[in-house]
Structures are given as structure tokens and as C-alpha cells.
VMD Tcl script that builds the backbone (N, CA, C; Angstrom):
set m [mol new atoms 345]
animate dup $m
set s [atomselect $m all]
$s set {name element resname resid chain x y z} {
  {N N MET 1 A 0.782 -1.064 -0.076}
  {CA C MET 1 A -0.119 0.085 -0.114}
  {C C MET 1 A 0.297 1.242 -0.234}
  {N N THR 2 A 0.353 2.596 -0.825}
  {CA C THR 2 A 1.353 3.653 -1.452}
  {C C THR 2 A 0.806 4.610 0.023}
  {N N ILE 3 A 1.957 5.521 0.074}
  {CA C ILE 3 A 1.447 6.606 1.126}
  {C C ILE 3 A 0.388 7.241 0.780}
  {N N ARG 4 A -0.055 7.489 -0.859}
  {CA C ARG 4 A -1.218 7.670 -1.169}
  {C C ARG 4 A -2.607 7.093 -1.425}
  {N N ASP 5 A -2.294 5.900 -0.792}
  {CA C ASP 5 A -3.465 5.177 -0.747}
  {C C ASP 5 A -3.806 5.058 0.756}
  {N N ARG 6 A -2.646 5.293 1.932}
  {CA C ARG 6 A -3.011 5.254 3.270}
  {C C ARG 6 A -3.943 6.495 3.562}
  {N N ILE 7 A -3.391 7.045 2.879}
  {CA C ILE 7 A -3.787 9.175 3.278}
  {C C ILE 7 A -5.398 9.493 3.053}
  {N N LYS 8 A -5.796 8.481 2.063}
  {CA C LYS 8 A -7.356 8.526 1.806}
  {C C LYS 8 A -8.771 8.824 2.920}
  {N N PRO 9 A -9.384 9.565 2.344}
  {CA C PRO 9 A -9.833 10.310 1.403}
  {C C PRO 9 A -9.042 11.421 1.059}
  {N N PHE 10 A -7.975 11.758 1.683}
  {CA C PHE 10 A -7.210 12.542 1.026}
  {C C PHE 10 A -6.747 12.196 -0.366}
  {N N VAL 11 A -6.432 13.204 -1.097}
  {CA C VAL 11 A -5.459 13.252 -2.238}
  {C C VAL 11 A -4.907 13.983 -2.803}
  {N N ILE 12 A -3.564 13.655 -3.140}
  {CA C ILE 12 A -2.492 14.590 -3.249}
  {C C ILE 12 A -2.588 14.800 -5.194}
  {N N VAL 13 A -2.328 15.699 -5.775}
  {CA C VAL 13 A -2.349 15.884 -7.154}
  {C C VAL 13 A -0.999 16.954 -7.521}
  {N N ASP 14 A -0.406 16.290 -7.502}
  {CA C ASP 14 A 1.192 16.792 -8.202}
  {C C ASP 14 A 1.260 17.623 -9.572}
  {N N PHE 15 A 2.380 18.820 -9.148}
  {CA C PHE 15 A 2.264 19.630 -10.424}
  {C C PHE 15 A 3.870 19.762 -10.596}
  {N N GLU 16 A 4.370 20.229 -11.954}
  {CA C GLU 16 A 5.623 20.206 -12.233}
  {C C GLU 16 A 6.498 20.971 -11.492}
  {N N GLU 17 A 6.129 21.790 -10.318}
  {CA C GLU 17 A 6.845 22.352 -8.685}
  {C C GLU 17 A 5.899 22.716 -7.929}
  {N N GLY 18 A 5.743 21.235 -7.441}
  {CA C GLY 18 A 5.308 20.866 -6.030}
  {C C GLY 18 A 4.077 19.980 -6.441}
  {N N ALA 19 A 3.154 20.239 -5.204}
  {CA C ALA 19 A 2.019 19.540 -4.850}
  {C C ALA 19 A 0.623 20.122 -3.800}
  {N N SER 20 A -0.322 19.403 -4.156}
  {CA C SER 20 A -1.137 20.040 -3.436}
  {C C SER 20 A -2.220 18.684 -2.713}
  {N N LEU 21 A -2.693 18.884 -1.396}
  {CA C LEU 21 A -3.256 17.878 -0.679}
  {C C LEU 21 A -5.073 18.850 -0.622}
  {N N HIS 22 A -5.660 17.495 -1.178}
  {CA C HIS 22 A -6.925 17.847 -1.214}
  {C C HIS 22 A -7.976 16.873 -0.300}
  {N N LEU 23 A -8.827 17.402 0.358}
  {CA C LEU 23 A -10.126 16.634 0.538}
  {C C LEU 23 A -11.625 16.980 -0.056}
  {N N TYR 24 A -11.980 16.478 -0.909}
  {CA C TYR 24 A -13.244 16.786 -1.568}
  {C C TYR 24 A -14.237 16.860 -0.800}
  {N N SER 25 A -14.868 15.862 -0.484}
  {CA C SER 25 A -15.783 15.662 0.241}
  {C C SER 25 A -15.884 16.109 1.784}
  {N N VAL 26 A -15.432 17.278 2.231}
  {CA C VAL 26 A -15.226 17.850 3.448}
  {C C VAL 26 A -16.446 17.544 4.439}
  {N N GLU 27 A -17.749 17.830 3.945}
  {CA C GLU 27 A -18.796 17.340 4.876}
  {C C GLU 27 A -19.083 15.950 5.196}
  {N N ASP 28 A -18.480 14.909 4.417}
  {CA C ASP 28 A -18.560 13.743 4.517}
  {C C ASP 28 A -17.620 12.913 5.604}
  {N N TYR 29 A -16.447 13.534 5.341}
  {CA C TYR 29 A -15.345 12.743 6.392}
  {C C TYR 29 A -15.117 13.116 8.074}
  {N N LYS 30 A -14.810 12.269 8.654}
  {CA C LYS 30 A -15.084 13.230 10.158}
  {C C LYS 30 A -15.961 13.697 10.574}
  {N N ILE 31 A -16.975 13.526 10.224}
  {CA C ILE 31 A -18.511 14.484 10.299}
  {C C ILE 31 A -18.573 14.400 11.836}
  {N N GLU 32 A -18.614 13.537 12.322}
  {CA C GLU 32 A -19.266 13.215 14.208}
  {C C GLU 32 A -18.025 14.211 14.730}
  {N N LEU 33 A -16.988 14.169 14.157}
  {CA C LEU 33 A -15.735 15.355 14.880}
  {C C LEU 33 A -16.577 16.858 14.985}
  {N N PHE 34 A -16.707 17.304 13.838}
  {CA C PHE 34 A -17.140 18.409 14.024}
  {C C PHE 34 A -18.322 18.501 14.484}
  {N N GLU 35 A -19.499 17.908 14.074}
  {CA C GLU 35 A -20.635 17.770 14.857}
  {C C GLU 35 A -20.421 18.017 16.562}
  {N N SER 36 A -19.116 17.393 17.002}
  {CA C SER 36 A -19.379 17.216 18.199}
  {C C SER 36 A -19.190 18.832 18.882}
  {N N ARG 37 A -19.073 19.565 17.905}
  {CA C ARG 37 A -18.849 20.853 18.163}
  {C C ARG 37 A -20.101 22.150 17.429}
  {N N LYS 38 A -20.868 21.496 16.980}
  {CA C LYS 38 A -21.875 21.955 15.934}
  {C C LYS 38 A -22.392 23.169 16.962}
  {N N THR 39 A -22.113 23.495 17.701}
  {CA C THR 39 A -23.336 24.782 18.156}
  {C C THR 39 A -22.345 25.410 18.331}
  {N N GLU 40 A -20.835 25.176 18.488}
  {CA C GLU 40 A -20.211 26.179 18.441}
  {C C GLU 40 A -19.833 26.624 16.910}
  {N N GLY 41 A -20.407 26.350 16.032}
  {CA C GLY 41 A -20.668 26.427 14.644}
  {C C GLY 41 A -19.564 26.031 13.313}
  {N N PHE 42 A -19.112 24.991 14.225}
  {CA C PHE 42 A -18.321 24.097 13.358}
  {C C PHE 42 A -19.054 23.132 12.326}
  {N N THR 43 A -19.119 22.975 11.047}
  {CA C THR 43 A -19.999 22.247 10.324}
  {C C THR 43 A -19.362 21.221 9.235}
  {N N GLY 44 A -17.836 21.399 9.351}
  {CA C GLY 44 A -16.985 20.444 8.718}
  {C C GLY 44 A -16.583 20.632 7.418}
  {N N ASN 45 A -16.689 22.200 6.961}
  {CA C ASN 45 A -16.269 22.777 5.903}
  {C C ASN 45 A -14.881 22.793 5.660}
  {N N GLY 46 A -14.198 23.324 4.512}
  {CA C GLY 46 A -12.919 23.847 4.046}
  {C C GLY 46 A -12.124 24.344 5.129}
  {N N TYR 47 A -13.142 25.552 5.717}
  {CA C TYR 47 A -12.770 26.609 6.471}
  {C C TYR 47 A -12.310 25.878 7.740}
  {N N ASP 48 A -13.365 24.871 8.328}
  {CA C ASP 48 A -13.012 24.373 9.386}
  {C C ASP 48 A -12.054 23.077 9.388}
  {N N TRP 49 A -11.905 22.382 8.458}
  {CA C TRP 49 A -10.672 21.564 7.871}
  {C C TRP 49 A -9.444 22.241 7.877}
  {N N THR 50 A -9.221 23.532 7.229}
  {CA C THR 50 A -7.716 24.416 7.319}
  {C C THR 50 A -7.383 24.997 8.991}
  {N N ALA 51 A -8.603 24.980 10.008}
  {CA C ALA 51 A -8.449 25.423 11.270}
  {C C ALA 51 A -7.877 24.150 11.792}
  {N N LEU 52 A -8.491 23.309 11.790}
  {CA C LEU 52 A -8.238 21.959 12.519}
  {C C LEU 52 A -6.407 21.212 11.786}
  {N N ALA 53 A -6.279 21.793 10.491}
  {CA C ALA 53 A -4.655 21.394 9.815}
  {C C ALA 53 A -3.859 22.261 10.584}
  {N N LYS 54 A -4.452 23.989 10.475}
  {CA C LYS 54 A -3.304 24.685 10.850}
  {C C LYS 54 A -2.899 24.304 12.605}
  {N N LYS 55 A -3.942 23.741 13.323}
  {CA C LYS 55 A -3.435 24.090 14.841}
  {C C LYS 55 A -2.591 22.505 14.648}
  {N N PHE 56 A -2.891 21.337 14.197}
  {CA C PHE 56 A -2.227 20.458 14.136}
  {C C PHE 56 A -0.239 20.769 13.479}
  {N N ILE 57 A -0.406 21.272 12.582}
  {CA C ILE 57 A 0.809 21.939 12.440}
  {C C ILE 57 A 1.176 22.411 13.544}
  {N N ASP 58 A 0.963 23.793 13.854}
  {CA C ASP 58 A 1.376 24.323 15.036}
  {C C ASP 58 A 1.444 23.639 15.988}
  {N N GLU 59 A 0.944 22.573 16.524}
  {CA C GLU 59 A 1.849 22.125 18.033}
  {C C GLU 59 A 2.581 20.690 16.813}
  {N N GLU 60 A 2.350 20.027 16.376}
  {CA C GLU 60 A 2.938 18.755 16.158}
  {C C GLU 60 A 4.012 18.708 14.869}
  {N N MET 61 A 4.077 19.515 13.875}
  {CA C MET 61 A 5.033 19.797 12.799}
  {C C MET 61 A 5.354 21.569 12.283}
  {N N PRO 62 A 5.812 22.359 13.721}
  {CA C PRO 62 A 5.680 23.810 13.219}
  {C C PRO 62 A 6.724 23.983 12.095}
  {N N ASP 63 A 7.793 23.322 12.578}
  {CA C ASP 63 A 9.044 23.527 11.293}
  {C C ASP 63 A 8.684 23.722 9.646}
  {N N ILE 64 A 7.337 23.042 9.528}
  {CA C ILE 64 A 6.946 23.122 8.353}
  {C C ILE 64 A 5.921 24.055 7.866}
  {N N MET 65 A 5.336 25.041 8.911}
  {CA C MET 65 A 4.156 26.121 9.037}
  {C C MET 65 A 4.577 26.496 7.257}
  {N N ASP 66 A 5.798 27.563 7.497}
  {CA C ASP 66 A 6.365 28.237 6.197}
  {C C ASP 66 A 6.398 27.305 4.941}
  {N N GLU 67 A 5.972 26.789 4.762}
  {CA C GLU 67 A 6.564 25.558 3.800}
  {C C GLU 67 A 4.803 25.517 2.935}
  {N N LEU 68 A 3.856 25.342 3.612}
  {CA C LEU 68 A 2.385 25.254 2.941}
  {C C LEU 68 A 2.010 26.428 2.631}
  {N N GLU 69 A 0.961 26.212 2.299}
  {CA C GLU 69 A -0.135 27.691 1.818}
  {C C GLU 69 A -1.771 26.973 1.544}
  {N N PHE 70 A -2.297 27.480 2.160}
  {CA C PHE 70 A -3.956 27.059 2.681}
  {C C PHE 70 A -4.604 27.881 1.756}
  {N N GLU 71 A -5.115 27.320 1.130}
  {CA C GLU 71 A -6.815 27.781 0.319}
  {C C GLU 71 A -7.801 27.333 0.765}
  {N N PRO 72 A -8.658 27.525 1.783}
  {CA C PRO 72 A -9.658 27.211 1.952}
  {C C PRO 72 A -10.846 27.757 1.335}
  {N N ASP 73 A -11.969 26.700 1.509}
  {CA C ASP 73 A -12.850 26.965 1.024}
  {C C ASP 73 A -14.295 26.104 1.262}
  {N N TYR 74 A -15.590 26.747 1.197}
  {CA C TYR 74 A -16.270 26.077 2.170}
  {C C TYR 74 A -16.707 24.553 1.786}
  {N N GLY 75 A -16.151 24.087 0.640}
  {CA C GLY 75 A -16.512 22.543 0.219}
  {C C GLY 75 A -15.590 21.862 -0.421}
  {N N LEU 76 A -13.898 22.538 0.100}
  {CA C LEU 76 A -12.960 21.628 -0.120}
  {C C LEU 76 A -12.107 22.728 0.557}
  {N N PHE 77 A -11.365 21.490 1.002}
  {CA C PHE 77 A -9.872 21.695 2.189}
  {C C PHE 77 A -8.449 21.795 0.892}
  {N N THR 78 A -7.736 22.260 0.739}
  {CA C THR 78 A -6.901 22.790 -0.151}
  {C C THR 78 A -5.557 23.429 0.847}
  {N N VAL 79 A -4.419 22.510 0.591}
  {CA C VAL 79 A -2.842 22.971 0.998}
  {C C VAL 79 A -2.122 22.841 -0.039}
  {N N HIS 80 A -0.731 23.495 -0.542}
  {CA C HIS 80 A -0.149 23.395 -1.426}
  {C C HIS 80 A 1.231 23.739 -0.703}
  {N N SER 81 A 2.183 22.716 -1.461}
  {CA C SER 81 A 3.590 22.723 -0.930}
  {C C SER 81 A 4.403 22.686 -2.505}
  {N N ASP 82 A 5.348 23.530 -2.250}
  {CA C ASP 82 A 6.476 23.297 -3.187}
  {C C ASP 82 A 7.130 21.677 -3.144}
  {N N SER 83 A 6.997 21.152 -2.417}
  {CA C SER 83 A 7.514 19.490 -2.092}
  {C C SER 83 A 6.408 18.725 -1.798}
  {N N ALA 84 A 6.383 17.917 -3.043}
  {CA C ALA 84 A 5.306 16.412 -2.559}
  {C C ALA 84 A 5.881 15.537 -1.410}
  {N N ILE 85 A 7.054 15.640 -1.336}
  {CA C ILE 85 A 7.550 14.724 0.239}
  {C C ILE 85 A 7.113 15.609 1.355}
  {N N LEU 86 A 7.608 16.576 1.390}
  {CA C LEU 86 A 6.908 17.202 2.509}
  {C C LEU 86 A 5.172 17.503 2.929}
  {N N LEU 87 A 4.434 17.570 1.611}
  {CA C LEU 87 A 2.989 17.503 1.560}
  {C C LEU 87 A 2.560 15.912 2.397}
  {N N GLU 88 A 3.178 14.478 1.784}
  {CA C GLU 88 A 3.556 13.701 2.055}
  {C C GLU 88 A 3.312 13.037 3.507}
  {N N ALA 89 A 4.295 13.685 3.962}
  {CA C ALA 89 A 4.379 13.564 5.380}
  {C C ALA 89 A 3.477 14.118 6.442}
  {N N PHE 90 A 3.225 15.243 6.069}
  {CA C PHE 90 A 2.092 16.161 6.791}
  {C C PHE 90 A 0.825 15.326 6.677}
  {N N ALA 91 A 0.057 14.845 5.436}
  {CA C ALA 91 A -0.439 14.052 5.148}
  {C C ALA 91 A -0.713 12.955 5.956}
  {N N MET 92 A 0.326 12.168 5.924}
  {CA C MET 92 A 0.287 10.722 7.046}
  {C C MET 92 A 0.108 10.933 8.444}
  {N N ARG 93 A 0.912 11.933 8.827}
  {CA C ARG 93 A 0.835 12.443 10.692}
  {C C ARG 93 A -0.711 12.777 10.487}
  {N N PHE 94 A -1.077 13.696 9.754}
  {CA C PHE 94 A -2.354 14.362 10.139}
  {C C PHE 94 A -3.202 13.470 9.737}
  {N N LYS 95 A -3.701 12.466 9.093}
  {CA C LYS 95 A -4.384 11.240 9.021}
  {C C LYS 95 A -4.323 10.336 9.891}
  {N N ALA 96 A -3.219 10.155 10.574}
  {CA C ALA 96 A -2.998 9.336 11.398}
  {C C ALA 96 A -3.845 9.774 12.760}
  {N N ALA 97 A -3.302 11.020 12.728}
  {CA C ALA 97 A -4.112 11.880 13.853}
  {C C ALA 97 A -5.891 11.595 14.043}
  {N N LEU 98 A -5.663 11.514 12.513}
  {CA C LEU 98 A -7.531 11.570 12.610}
  {C C LEU 98 A -8.073 10.346 12.795}
  {N N ASP 99 A -7.314 9.228 12.866}
  {CA C ASP 99 A -7.635 7.985 12.574}
  {C C ASP 99 A -7.490 7.373 14.267}
  {N N ASP 100 A -7.032 8.688 15.299}
  {CA C ASP 100 A -6.918 8.039 16.616}
  {C C ASP 100 A -7.791 9.080 17.290}
  {N N ASN 101 A -9.312 8.324 17.411}
  {CA C ASN 101 A -10.157 9.451 18.281}
  {C C ASN 101 A -9.976 9.512 19.615}
  {N N GLU 102 A -9.026 8.877 20.545}
  {CA C GLU 102 A -8.683 9.052 21.615}
  {C C GLU 102 A -7.705 10.779 21.741}
  {N N TYR 103 A -7.132 10.811 21.012}
  {CA C TYR 103 A -6.288 12.115 20.345}
  {C C TYR 103 A -6.966 12.966 19.582}
  {N N ILE 104 A -7.546 13.073 18.628}
  {CA C ILE 104 A -8.130 14.196 17.638}
  {C C ILE 104 A -9.269 14.939 18.450}
  {N N TYR 105 A -10.421 13.956 19.237}
  {CA C TYR 105 A -10.939 14.971 20.057}
  {C C TYR 105 A -10.937 15.659 21.021}
  {N N PRO 106 A -10.162 15.186 21.766}
  {CA C PRO 106 A -9.568 16.634 23.262}
  {C C PRO 106 A -8.970 17.419 22.178}
  {N N PHE 107 A -7.913 17.146 21.408}
  {CA C PHE 107 A -7.124 17.770 20.556}
  {C C PHE 107 A -8.143 19.201 19.499}
  {N N PHE 108 A -8.893 18.504 18.968}
  {CA C PHE 108 A -10.367 19.163 18.341}
  {C C PHE 108 A -10.806 20.523 19.671}
  {N N MET 109 A -10.870 20.270 20.610}
  {CA C MET 109 A -11.309 20.895 21.636}
  {C C MET 109 A -10.543 22.243 21.778}
  {N N ASP 110 A -9.638 22.160 21.229}
  {CA C ASP 110 A -8.512 23.501 21.512}
  {C C ASP 110 A -8.502 24.184 20.293}
  {N N VAL 111 A -9.333 23.703 19.156}
  {CA C VAL 111 A -9.286 24.500 17.987}
  {C C VAL 111 A -9.812 25.596 17.508}
  {N N GLU 112 A -9.560 26.983 17.489}
  {CA C GLU 112 A -11.006 27.897 17.295}
  {C C GLU 112 A -11.769 27.940 15.858}
  {N N ALA 113 A -12.774 28.532 16.046}
  {CA C ALA 113 A -13.775 28.155 14.378}
  {C C ALA 113 A -13.187 29.321 13.828}
  {N N TRP 114 A -13.108 29.089 12.463}
  {CA C TRP 114 A -12.602 29.860 11.551}
  {C C TRP 114 A -13.362 31.812 11.920}
  {N N GLY 115 A -12.693 32.590 11.421}
  {CA C GLY 115 A -12.692 33.827 11.430}
  {C C GLY 115 A -12.755 34.494 12.692}
}
mol reanalyze $m
mol bondsrecalc $m
mol representation Tube
mol addrep $m
């Protein structure tokens, strides 16, 4: 199984210079996580995913923050990097954190809603 298989439903798209990581079905994946804070305005849109990812990077991988560019949208989570390898490393760690409910639910409690 490749790295890109392991990070599904996230998808990495390669470009001549760099790559981007996408989550196309933002409101379908981990919706129960965002519903746990629905009364605080979380819906699981691309802006919520960006807030969660930025918090994760800030705490778990701060050395790569300057290497990523986020492009939030309501229906899509997207992050770009000049390095596909760096993006894969982030995606693997982020996906592993998302798969670990004992980690991600308490972690998510410290994420601030977008805006």
C-alpha cells in the first residue's frame, strides 16, 4: 500500500513544481468530529478543516508551517507545497491523528472556529 493509498480520502495532486493536498468531500469525512462542536459553529467545511490542520501543524509539525499554503473554501480543503514529499509527510501524520479518536477529539477541543 502506498502513502497515497494510506491517506485516503485525502488526495495529492502533483504539479511540475510542488503538489497540493485535497479533501473533496469535506462534509462527509469525520463529520462526527465536527458535529461534536456544532453549537460552536463547526460544520466540517473547508474552513473548519483548515483551522484543524493549522492547529495540528502548529503543535505537531511547526517547522513546516512556512512551507505550506492553505486555500480554504467551504466545500473543499486544499493545501499547497513546493515539496510533494513534505506534503506526503504532513498528510500521513495528519491522517494518523484523525484516525486516533483518543487523540483527535481532545485536540479538536482547542481548535478555534474560523473567522
